Every structure is written in C-alpha cells, then in structure tokens.
C-alpha positions as CSV (number, residue, x, y, z in Angstrom):
1,X,-1.7,14.2,16.6
2,X,-1.9,11.8,19.6
3,X,-4.3,9.5,17.9
4,X,-2.2,9.4,14.7
5,X,1.0,8.7,16.7
6,X,-0.7,6.0,18.8
7,X,-2.1,4.3,15.7
8,X,1.2,4.3,13.9
9,X,3.0,3.0,17.0
10,X,0.5,0.1,17.4
11,X,0.7,-0.8,13.8
12,X,4.5,-0.7,13.7
13,X,4.7,-2.9,16.9
14,X,2.2,-5.3,15.2
15,X,4.4,-5.5,12.1
16,X,7.6,-6.2,14.2
17,X,5.8,-8.8,16.3
18,X,4.4,-10.5,13.2
19,X,7.7,-10.4,11.4
20,X,9.5,-12.0,14.4
21,X,6.8,-14.6,15.4
22,X,5.2,-15.5,12.1
23,X,7.1,-17.4,9.5
24,X,4.7,-16.6,6.7
25,X,4.5,-13.1,5.2
26,X,0.8,-12.9,4.7
27,X,-0.1,-11.2,8.0
28,X,3.0,-9.1,8.0
29,X,2.2,-7.9,4.5
30,X,-1.4,-7.1,5.6
31,X,-0.2,-5.1,8.6
32,X,2.4,-3.2,6.4
33,X,-0.4,-2.3,3.9
34,X,-2.7,-1.1,6.8
35,X,0.2,1.0,8.2
36,X,1.0,2.4,4.8
37,X,-2.7,3.3,4.2
38,X,-2.9,4.9,7.6
39,X,0.1,7.1,6.9
40,X,-1.0,8.0,3.3
41,X,-4.5,9.0,4.6
42,X,-2.9,11.0,7.5
43,X,-0.5,12.8,5.1
44,X,-3.4,13.6,2.7
45,X,-5.5,14.9,5.6
46,X,-2.7,17.1,6.9
47,X,-2.0,18.4,3.5
48,X,-5.6,19.2,2.6
49,X,-6.9,20.4,5.9
50,X,-3.8,22.1,7.4
51,X,-1.8,22.9,4.2
52,X,1.2,21.0,5.6
53,X,3.5,21.2,2.7
54,X,6.1,18.8,4.1
55,X,3.7,16.0,3.4
56,X,4.0,16.4,-0.4
57,X,7.5,14.9,-0.3
58,X,6.2,11.8,1.6
59,X,3.3,11.4,-0.8
60,X,5.7,11.6,-3.8
61,X,8.1,9.1,-2.3
62,X,5.4,6.7,-1.5
63,X,3.9,6.9,-5.0
64,X,7.2,6.1,-6.6
65,X,7.7,3.3,-4.1
66,X,4.4,1.7,-4.8
67,X,4.8,1.9,-8.5
68,X,8.3,0.4,-8.4
69,X,7.7,-2.2,-5.7
70,X,6.5,-5.0,-7.9
71,X,9.6,-4.7,-10.0
72,X,11.8,-4.6,-7.0
73,X,10.1,-7.7,-5.5
74,X,10.7,-9.5,-8.8
75,X,14.4,-8.7,-8.9
76,X,15.5,-8.8,-5.2
77,X,12.7,-10.6,-3.5
78,X,12.0,-10.0,0.2
79,X,14.8,-7.4,0.5
80,X,12.4,-5.0,-1.5
81,X,10.6,-4.4,1.8
82,X,13.7,-2.6,3.3
83,X,12.8,0.7,1.4
84,X,9.2,0.3,2.4
85,X,10.1,0.0,6.1
86,X,12.4,3.0,5.7
87,X,9.7,5.2,4.3
88,X,7.2,4.1,7.0
89,X,9.8,4.7,9.7
90,X,10.6,8.1,8.1
91,X,7.0,9.2,8.4
92,X,6.8,7.9,12.0
93,X,9.9,10.0,12.9
94,X,8.3,13.1,11.2
95,X,5.1,12.5,13.2
96,X,7.0,12.3,16.5
97,X,9.0,15.5,15.7
98,X,5.9,17.4,14.7
99,X,4.0,16.2,17.8
100,X,6.8,17.4,20.0
101,X,6.8,20.8,18.3
102,X,3.0,21.1,18.8
103,X,3.0,20.1,22.4
104,X,5.8,22.6,23.3
105,X,3.7,25.5,22.2
106,X,2.1,27.4,25.1
107,X,-1.6,26.6,25.5
108,X,-4.4,28.2,27.3
109,X,-6.2,26.4,30.2
110,X,-9.0,25.3,27.8
111,X,-6.6,23.6,25.4
112,X,-5.3,21.3,28.1
C-alpha cells in the first residue's frame, strides 16, 4: 500500500508540475498515461490477488473513459482531460482511505 500510494503521489506531482511548467502537452500526456496504467495495474492486482470488489467500479469507469476519450477530445478538445483527472484523483483518494484503514488495524510486533 505504501509503495502504491508513493508511486501515485509522485506521478500526480509530476503531472501537475508538467502541466504548469510545460506549454506542450506531450510530456503531460505521457505522465497521465503512466499514472493511468499504474492505477489500472494496481486495481487489477488488488482485484485478482485480494478479491477487492470495490476495484471493479474503477475498472469499469476507466474502460468507458478510455473508449469515449477520443470522441470527447474531438468535440471539446483539451477539456476532455477533466474527467480523466477526476477518475485518477478518485482512485488516489480511494487508495489513501484504504491505506488509513489498513494502518489503523492492530498489528503484532513482527508486522511493524
């Protein structure tokens, strides 16, 4: 959980910095794609290994988003990235909430 949260945090900070500092969208798009792939792989891993059912809704949402994104880009341009950012932030918030739940559980000495 710590590694997943750290990776997502780094990628989101990179996307924000690239969006602010870079006028072109090439690097920003690349970092958004990497962040999205990270989150998709994380969701699939949690679903398959830990039977984490909450991840199904994220995977369905991201599938619909990926299928409809080219159409939205054609119609509204760069504003089509707002739903993408919303879904990526939604997954980050879920990860933070789940990490807090996991680390509140009592642990033995050996788990620390």
